[in-house]
N, C-alpha and C positions, 0 to 999 in steps of 0.2 A: 572771753568777754562777749556779750551779746549786746548787739545795737536793736533797740526797739522802734518801730516805725508809728507814728500816729497821725491823723489828719488834723487834730485840734489839740491843743497844749493840754487839755484835761480829760481828751476822749480816750476811748478803749484803745489798746494796743491793735494795729492792723497788719503788721507784719514784723519780721524780726530776721537777723543774720548774724553770723558769727564775725565779729569784730576783727579788724586786722590789727588793731591797737592790743598790745599784750599787757601794758602796764598803764596806770593813771597816778602821776607823781602826787604824793600825800595821801593816795587811798588804796591803791593796789600796786605793790612795787615787789621786786625781785630782791633778795637779801642773801649774802654769803657771810657765814658764820660758824661757830662751833656748838653743837647739841649738847646740853649737858642734861642728863635724867638722873636727879638724885635717888639714891638707894631706896628711900621709904615713900617715894612718891610715883603716882601713874601718869603725871604729866612731866613736861620738860619745858626747858627754855632754850633758844638759840641766840647765844650772845655774839653780837656784832659791833663793830667800832662805832656805831651810830646808835643802835637801839637794842632791846631786848625783845625777842619775839616769843610769844606764848605757844606752846604745842600742846594739842588737846590730848588727853589720855588716848583716844583711839589712832591717832598718829604716833604719838609717843611710844606705844606699846611695840613697835617694832625694833625699838633700840634696847639694849640691855642696860638696867639700872647700873649706875655707878661708873658709867663709861661716857667717854666723849667722842664725837664724830664731827668731820667737817661735812657740813652741808649745804646746799643751794635750795632755796624756797621761795615759793610765791605768797606773800602775805596781804592780809587787809587790815585797814586801820579801822578800829571799831571800840565802842565802848562796853564794857563788861557788866556784870550784874550789879557790882559795887559803885558803878558810875565812873570808873577810870578809863580812860581812853588810852589805847596802845595797840601793837600790832599783834596779829594772830596767824599762824602759818595755816595755809588751806591746801598747799602741794608741794611735795619735794621735788625738785627738778633733777634728773639724772644728768651727769656731765654731758653725755651727748644730745641731750634735749635741750640744753640751755642755749638761748636766744644769742644770736650774735649782737656786738655793740652797735651794729647799723640799725637793729631794730628798736632802739631808744631815741 
């Protein structure tokens, strides 16, 4: 996450810094679930107890089709080309990289 500084609400950005905030509820969140990549597809979905997370072909390519994997990911909420709003994975989080519960 990046924080942008401005002198005026509609003015040009004047400065930036890496944010201490790791997530924004409802917009950018961490999910834990099972990645399922179908045999005949280049994309995948992470199935969680709350939502399904879309995984792009570029990210899903690291996983063997027809297999399931337990994963942690950072995902953003966005609207796709068909106008449907949902979650999209942007980064897989390794177990040792995962933030502690104090970070939320």
